[in-house]
VEXPAPA-210171 format. One record per residue: x, y, z of N, C-alpha, C, O in turn; residue in three letters. Coordinates in steps of 0.2 Angstrom, whole numbers, plus 5000, padded with zeros to 4 digits. Layout:
<atoms>
XYZXYZXYZXYZALA;...
</atoms>
This chain:
<atoms>
546752025578546951995572547352025569547252085569UNK;547951975563548452005561548252065556548652115556UNK;547552055553547252085547546952165550546852215546UNK;546852165557546652215563547352255564547352315564UNK;547852225565548352265566548852315561549152365561UNK;548652265555548852305550548352375548548552435547UNK;547752345547547452415546547652465550547652515548UNK;547652435557547852515564548552525562548752575566UNK;548952505558549652535556549652565552549952605553UNK;549052565545549152585540548952675542549252725540UNK;548252665546548052735549548352775553548152835553UNK;548752735556549252785561549952815556550252855559UNK;550052795550550752795546550752905545551152945547UNK;550052905541550052975540550153025545550353075544UNK;549853005553549953035559550553045562550853095565UNK;550952995559551652975562552153025559552653065562UNK;551953025551552153065547552053145547552453195544UNK;551553165551551353225550551753245558551653305560UNK;551953205562551953215570552853235568553253275571UNK;553053195563553753195561554053265559554453305561UNK;553553275554553453345549553353405556553653465555UNK;553053385561552953435566553653465569553753515571UNK;553953395571554553385576555153445571555453495574UNK;555053445564555553485561555353575562555653625560UNK;554653575564554653645565554953685570554753745571UNK;555353665574555753715578556353735573556653785575UNK;556453705569556953725561556753785557556453765552UNK;556753835559556453895555556853885546557453885546UNK;556553875542556753875535556653945533556253985533UNK;557553945528557554025528557754035518558153995516UNK;557554075515557554065509557654145507557454185511UNK;558054175501558254225499557654255494557254225490UNK;557654325496557154355490557354365485557954355485UNK;557254385478557554415471557754475474557754505479UNK;558154485468558554545469558254595466558054585460UNK;558154665469558754705474558554695481557954685483UNK;559054695484559054695493558854765495559054765500UNK;558754815493558454875492557954925487557954905481UNK;557654965490557254985485557155065488556955075493UNK;557155105482556955175482556355205479556355215473UNK;555755215483555355255481555055335481555155355487UNK;554755375478554655445480553955445482553555415480UNK;553955475489553355465494552555485487552555515482UNK;552155465491551355465486551555405479551155395474UNK;552155385480551855345474551755255477551555235482UNK;551955215471551955145472552755095472553255115469UNK;552655055475553355005473553054945477552754935482UNK;553454905471553654815473553954775475554354755471UNK;554054755481554454725485554454655482554154615485UNK;554754625478554754555473554954505478555454505483UNK;554554445477554654395481554454335479553854325478UNK;554854275479554454225473554654145480555254125483UNK;554154125480554354055486554753995484554753985478UNK;555053965488555553925486555253855481554653845483UNK;555453835478555353775474555253725479554853675478UNK;555553715485555653655490555153635493555153575495UNK;554453695495554153695499553753635498553753615492UNK;553453595503553153555503552353565499551953615500UNK;552253525495551353525492550853515494550353475492UNK;550853555502550153545506549753575506549853615501UNK;549253605511548853655510549053705517549553695520UNK;548453745518548553785523549053845525549153875530UNK;549353845519549953895518549653965518549153975513UNK;549854015522549654065522550554155523551054155526UNK;550454195519550954225519550954305524550354315525UNK;551354335525551554375530552154415529552754385528UNK;552054475528552454525529552454565534551954585537UNK;553354555537553454595542553854635541554354635538UNK;553654705545554254755546554754735552554454715557UNK;555454745552555954715556555854745561555954805562UNK;555754675568555554705574554954705578554954715584UNK;554254705573553854715574553354635574553554595569UNK;552854615577552654565579552054555575551854505573UNK;551654635573551054615569551254635562551754685561UNK;550954605557551154605550550854665547550354685549UNK;551254695543550954745539550454725532550154765529UNK;550554655532550054615525550154555526550654525527UNK;549354515525549454455526548854425522548354455522UNK;548854355520548054345518547754285523547454235523UNK;548054315528547654255533547154295536547454345538UNK;546354285537545954325537545954325544545754375546UNK;546054275549546354285558546854325559546954315565UNK;547254365555547754365558547654465557547254465552UNK;547854515559547654565560548354625558548954615560UNK;548254665553548854695551548954775555548554795559UNK;549554805553549454865558549054925555548954915549UNK;548954955558548355015556548755045550548455045544UNK;549455065551549855125548549655105540549555145536UNK;549655045539549655005534549054975530548954965524UNK;548754955535548054935532547854955525547955015524UNK;547654925521547454975513547854995510547655015504UNK;548555005511549055025508549654985505550054995500UNK;549654915509549954865510549754805507549354775511UNK;549954775500549354725499549954655497550454655494UNK;549754605499550254545498549754515490549154495491UNK;550054525485550054475481550354425481550954415481UNK;549654385482549854305486549654255478549154265476UNK;549954215476549754165471550354095473550954095473UNK;549854045474550353985475550653935468551153905468UNK;550053955463550353935456550953965452551253935448UNK;550954025455551754055454552254085457552654125455UNK;552054045464552454065469552554125470553054145471UNK;552154155469552154255469551954265476551454235478UNK;552454295481552254315489552554395487553054405491UNK;552454455482552654495482552254555485551654545485UNK;552454615489552254675493552154725489552654735485UNK;551554755486551254805486551154865489550554865492UNK;551754925490551554965494551455025488551755035483UNK;550755055491550355115488550255185493550055185498UNK;550455235489550455305494551055295499551155315505UNK;551455275496552155275499552255325504552455375501UNK;552355325511552555385515553255365517553555315517UNK;553455425520554155445522554355385528554855355530UNK;553855395531553955335537553855265536553855225541UNK;553855245529553655175526554355165526554455115524UNK;555055195527555755185526555655145532555355155537UNK;556055075529556155015535556354965530556254965524UNK;556654905536556754845532556254795536556154785542UNK;556054745528555554725528555754645525556254635522UNK;555254595528555354515527554754465527554354465531UNK;554854425523554154395521554154335524554754315523UNK;553754295528553654235532553054205529552554225528UNK;553254135526552654075524552554025529553053995531UNK;551854015532551753985538551453935535551153955530UNK;551353865537550953805535550553795541550853755545UNK;549953805544549753805548549453725549549153695544UNK;549453695556549153615558548853635565549153635570UNK;548153635564547753625570548053585576548053515576UNK;548353605581548553565588549253535585549453485588UNK;549653565581550453545579550853585579551453585580UNK;550453635578550853725575550853735569550453725565UNK;551453755566551553775560552353765556552853745559UNK;552353765550552953755546553153835544552653875543UNK;553753865544553853935543554553945539555053925541UNK;554353965532554953995530554854055529554354085527UNK;555754105531555754145532556154185526556654165523UNK;556054245524556454255518556954305521556954325527UNK;557354315516558154375517557554445518556954445517UNK;558054495521557854555524557654595516557854565511UNK;557254655514557454705509557154765511556554775512UNK;557654795512557654885514557154925508557254915502UNK;556754975511556255015508556655095509556955105515UNK;556655125504556855205506556455245502556455255496UNK;555955285506555455325502555855415505556155435511UNK;555855435498556255505497555555555496554955545494UNK;555755605496555355665494555155655488555455625483UNK;554555685488554355675479554655735476554755795479UNK;554855725470555255775466554955785460554755835459UNK;554755725455554355725450553755795450553455815455UNK;553755825444553255875444552755865438552855825434UNK;552155895438551555875432552055895426552555935427UNK;551755865421551855885414551355915411550855885411UNK;551455985407550756025404550956015396551556025394UNK;550456005391550655985386550156045381549556045382UNK;550556085377550156155375550356165369550956155368UNK;549956205365550256215358550756265357550456315359UNK;551256275355551756325356551556385355551656425360UNK;551156415352550656455351550056475353549756465348UNK;549856495356548956505356548756585352549056635353UNK;548256565349547956625346547356655349546956615351UNK;547256715350546756755353546156755350545956775344UNK;545756735357544956715355544856645351544256625349UNK;545456615351545356535347545456495354545856505359UNK;544856425354544956375361545456335358545556315352UNK;545656315364546356255362546356225369546256255375UNK;546456145368546456105373546956105377547456105373UNK;547156105384547856105386547656025390547056005392UNK;548355995393548355935395548755935401549355965399UNK;548755915407549155915412549155835415548655805416UNK;549855815415549855755417550355745422550755785422UNK;550255665426550755635430550955565428550855515432UNK;551155555423551255485420551755435426551655375426UNK;552055455430552455435434551955415442552155365446UNK;551355445441550955415446550755345445550755315439UNK;550655305450550555245449549655245449549355275452UNK;549355205445548755185444548255155451547555155451UNK;548655135456548355085460548355145466547855145470UNK;548755175466548655225473548055275474547655285469UNK;547955315479547355355478547355415474547755465475UNK;546855425469546955485463547055545464546555575467UNK;547455585462547755665463547155695462546755675459UNK;547255755464546755795463547055845462547455875466UNK;546755875453547155915448546855995451546355995455UNK;547156045450547056105451547256165446547856175446UNK;546756195442547156245436547056305439546656325444UNK;547556345437547556425440547756475434548356485432UNK;547356515432547556545426547056625426546556625429UNK;547356675422546856735423546456725415546156775413UNK;546556695412546256675404545656655407545556635412UNK;545156645401544556615402544656535401545156505398UNK;544356515404544456415406543956395407543556425410UNK;543756315405543556285407543656205407543956185402UNK;543456165411543656105414543456045408542856025407UNK;543856015405543755955402543755905406543855915412UNK;543655825402543555765408544455755408544855785405UNK;544455705414545055695417545255615419544855585417UNK;545755595421545855515421546255525429546455575432UNK;546355455431546755455437547455495435547855515440UNK;547655495430548355535429548355595424548855615422UNK;547855615422547655695417547355715419546855685423UNK;547255785418546855835418546655885411547155895408UNK;546055895410546055915403545655995405545156005409UNK;546056045402545756125403545756145395546256145392UNK;545156185392545156225387545256305389544956335394UNK;545556335384545656375386545556435381545856435376UNK;545056495382545156535375545556605379545356635384UNK;546256625373546456695379546356735374546056725369UNK;546556785377546356855375547056885374547556855376UNK;547156945371547656975371548156995377548756975378UNK;547657015380548057035387548156985391548256995397UNK;548156915390548456855394549056835392549456805396UNK;549256855386549956835384550556875390550656925393UNK;550856825389551456815393551256825402551656835407UNK;550456785402550456775410550456715410550456685405UNK;550456685417550556625419549856575420549356595421UNK;550156505419549556475418549856415424550356395422UNK;549656405427549856345434549356275434548756265435UNK;549856225433549256155435549556125442550156125443UNK;549256115446549356105453548856025454548356005453UNK;549455975458549155905459549355895465549955905466UNK;548855885469549055865476548755775477548155765476UNK;549255745479549255685482548955675490549255675495UNK;548255655487547755655495548255605500548455635505UNK;548355545498548755495500549155515506549155485511UNK;549455555505550155585509550255655510550755665513UNK;549755695507549555775507550055805506550155845509UNK;550555795499550955805494550755855487550455835482UNK;550855915487550655965480551255985477551756025479UNK;551155955471551655975466551356025461550856045462UNK;551756055456551556105453551956125448552556105448UNK;551656155443551956165435551756225431551156235429UNK;552256265431551856345429552356365423552956375424UNK;551756385416552056395412551756475409551256495412UNK;552156505403552056565403551656565394551956545390UNK;550956595394550756575390550956635385550856695387UNK;551156595378551256625372550656665366550556635360UNK;550256725368549656715364549856765357550256805357UNK;549456745352549656785346549056805346548556785348UNK;549056875342548756935344548756985339549356995337UNK;548257015335548457085331548557125336548457125342UNK;548757175331548957245337548257285339547857295335UNK;548157315345547857335347547857415346547357445344UNK;548557435349548657505348549257525343549657485342UNK;549157585341549757605336549857675341549357715343UNK;550557685343550757755345551457775340551957745337UNK;551457845340551857885336552257935342551957975346UNK;552857925342553157975346553458035342553358025336UNK;553658075343553858135339554358185342554158225346UNK;555058195339555658215343555558255335555458235330UNK;555758335339555858405336556458425338556458445344UNK;557158415334557658435337557858415343557958355343UNK;557958455348558258435353557658435360557858435366UNK;557058425358556558435364556458345364556658305360UNK;556058355371555658295373555258265369555058315365UNK;555058215367554658175364553858205364553658235369UNK;553558205360552858195360552458145358552558135352UNK;552058105361551658055360551058065358550758095362UNK;550858035350550258025350549957985349550057945344UNK;549357965353549057905354548357875348548057815347UNK;548157915346547657925341547857975335548358015335UNK;547157975328547457995324547258085326546758105328UNK;547758115324547658175327547758235321547858215315UNK;547658325325547758355318548158385317548658355320UNK;548258435314549058475311549658475316549558495322UNK;550158465314550758465319551058525318550958545312UNK;551358565321551858605317552458605319552558585324UNK;552958615312553658595313553958655311553658695308UNK;554558675313554858745311555258725305555758685304UNK;555058765301555758765295556458745296556958775300UNK;556558695292557358675293557558635299558158615300UNK;556958615304557158575310557158515307556758505302UNK;557458475310557558405310556958365314556658395319UNK;556758315311556058285313556158205314556358175309UNK;556058185320556158105319555358075324555158085329UNK;555158035319554557995319554457935321554557895316UNK;554357895328554557835331553857805331553457835334UNK;553657745328553057725327553257665332553857645333UNK;552657645336552657575339552057525340551657565342UNK;551857465340551257445341551457385344551957355343UNK;550957345347550957295352550857235347551057245342UNK;550457185349550657115344550957075345551557085346UNK;550656995344551256945345551156895339550556875338UNK;551556885336552156905337552156985333551757005330UNK;552857025334552857105333552457105325552457065320UNK;552157165326551957195319552457215314553057215316UNK;552357225308552957245305552557315303551957335301UNK;553257355304552857445304553257465299553757435297UNK;552857515295553157545289552657615290552057615292UNK;553157665288552957725287552457735278552457685274UNK;552157795278551957795272551557875272551157895276UNK;551757915264551557975264550857995261550657985256UNK;550458035267549858025265549357985268549457965274UNK;548857955265548257915268548257845264547657825263UNK;548757805262548857755258548257705257547757705261UNK;548257675252548057605252548257555254548857565256UNK;547957485254548357425255549057425252549557415256UNK;549057425246549457415243549957475240550357465235UNK;549957535244550257565243551157555244551357495245UNK;551657585243552457575243552657635249552457695248UNK;552957605256553057635259553857705258554257695254UNK;553757745262554457775262554957755266555557765264UNK;554857725272555157685276554957625280554557635284UNK;555257565278555057495281555157485287555057425289UNK;555357545292555357525299554757565302554257595299UNK;554957555309554457595312554757685315554557725320UNK;555357685310555757765312555657795306555657765301UNK;555557875304555357895300555857975302555858005307UNK;556357975297556958015300556658085294556558065288UNK;556658155296556558205292556958275293556758325296UNK;557758265290558158285292558158365292558358405296UNK;557758395286557558475287556958465285556958435280UNK;556458495288555858485287555658565281555858625283UNK;555358555275555258605271554558615269554058585272UNK;554358655263553758645260553558565259553058525261UNK;554058555255553858475254553558415258553258365256UNK;553858445265553558385270552958395271552558345274UNK;552658475270552058475273551458415271551458415265UNK;551158385273550458365273550458285277550958275281UNK;549958215276550058175279550458135279550758135274UNK;550658095284550958025285550657985289550158005293UNK;550857925288550357875292550757805292551157785287UNK;550757775300551257725303550657665301550057685302UNK;550757605298550557555296550957495302551557475301UNK;550557465306550557395309550157335305549657315306UNK;550657315301550457245299550557185302551157185305UNK;550057135303550157095307549657025301549257035296UNK;549956955304549456905301548856905302548356885298UNK;548756915308548056925313547556985310546956975309UNK;547857045308547557085307548057155306548657145306UNK;547657215304548357275301547957335307547357335310UNK;548457375308548157445312548557515310549157505310UNK;548357555310548657625310548757695310548257725308UNK;549057725312549057795314549257835309549857825306UNK;548757905308549057945304549158015309549058035315UNK;549658045304549558125307549758175301550058165296UNK;549558245303549858285296550258355299550058395303UNK;550758365295551358415298551258475293551258475287UNK;551158535296551158595293551858645294552058645300UNK;552358675289552958695290552758765294552258795293UNK;553058775299552958845303553658895299554258875299UNK;553358945295554058985294554159035299553759065301UNK;554959035300555259075303554859155303554759195308UNK;554759165297554659255298554059265296553859315293UNK;553559215297552759205296552459195304552759175308UNK;551759215304551459215308551259145307551259115302UNK;551059115314550859045318549959045313549359065314UNK;550159005308549459005305548958955308549058895311UNK;548258985308547958945313547758875310547558865305UNK;547858825316547758755315547158725312546558745314UNK;547158675308546558645307546558585309547058545310UNK;545958565310545958475311545858455303545558485298UNK;546058365303545958355297545658295299545858265304UNK;545258265296544958175296545358155291545458185286UNK;545558085291545858035286545458005285544957995289UNK;545457975278544857935275544857875279545357845281UNK;544157845281544057775282544557735279544457675280UNK;
</atoms>
């Protein structure tokens, strides 16, 4: 009947439209990717290959996205559950698939040097028994360079001996989606590890005087690519003087060095005497010479570490003290001179004990 024929025709119309669309599948449609056409990334890091679907694609279903390496048949990433991806890219290449925002970008993490290649995206709308509609993007090249970024170490300008301070080693340029890096610290100073994140590591250090000018190194390894980068700094430790020494020059003779409070030192009458005081400590201690064994508020006879006595006589007999003054503590050393007269026998040397 006429009604049956009209019903049959209306049922056939969608099928005919589908067949007509399938007939157009032989012509692959193309679209351009967003700029840029080439990207550069350092190994071990992440890179995003931007991709946006064209506004002209039919609003149907069964869409799948595929990213390919130029010249390869197996995709590097896809959202098609029935499609295998390359072993080399599995888990590192991710298709950011979102039809609502037309997003088809590719994220590469733990980039490797061999990922340097040309890539393109393909959109397929699969139809059982009829094949698929294909949209192919323009090509995008990716170049993976050697890693040149280095860790950063945040540290106080000056560390104080015996005081604990917190240091931080960070790699802010590393991507959080990548395999977490491994942090290692190397230092002769006493240290302890603190908390860490995917991009930083904390170290507590308690430096000693002997740690001044020593090296501290933060080493960061990216296990996804087997690359290690490091940064080394020199510790600047502030500490009070630990020792004071006096070098004595008599006339043209060689120097005699005194390392501790000593007994009387004989000097020929009329001879020139040069006393050179030295001390460690950081920053350098202020050196000054005093007559006798002075109190803390005594007035120095020399505001440097050098004391020059041009002609030694009876007025120069007695004690002399070199004091090393420092914000973190002071230290001093004393010695006693006695004049040896040219016509007199050498008197017996007596030890002295400076007051505490």
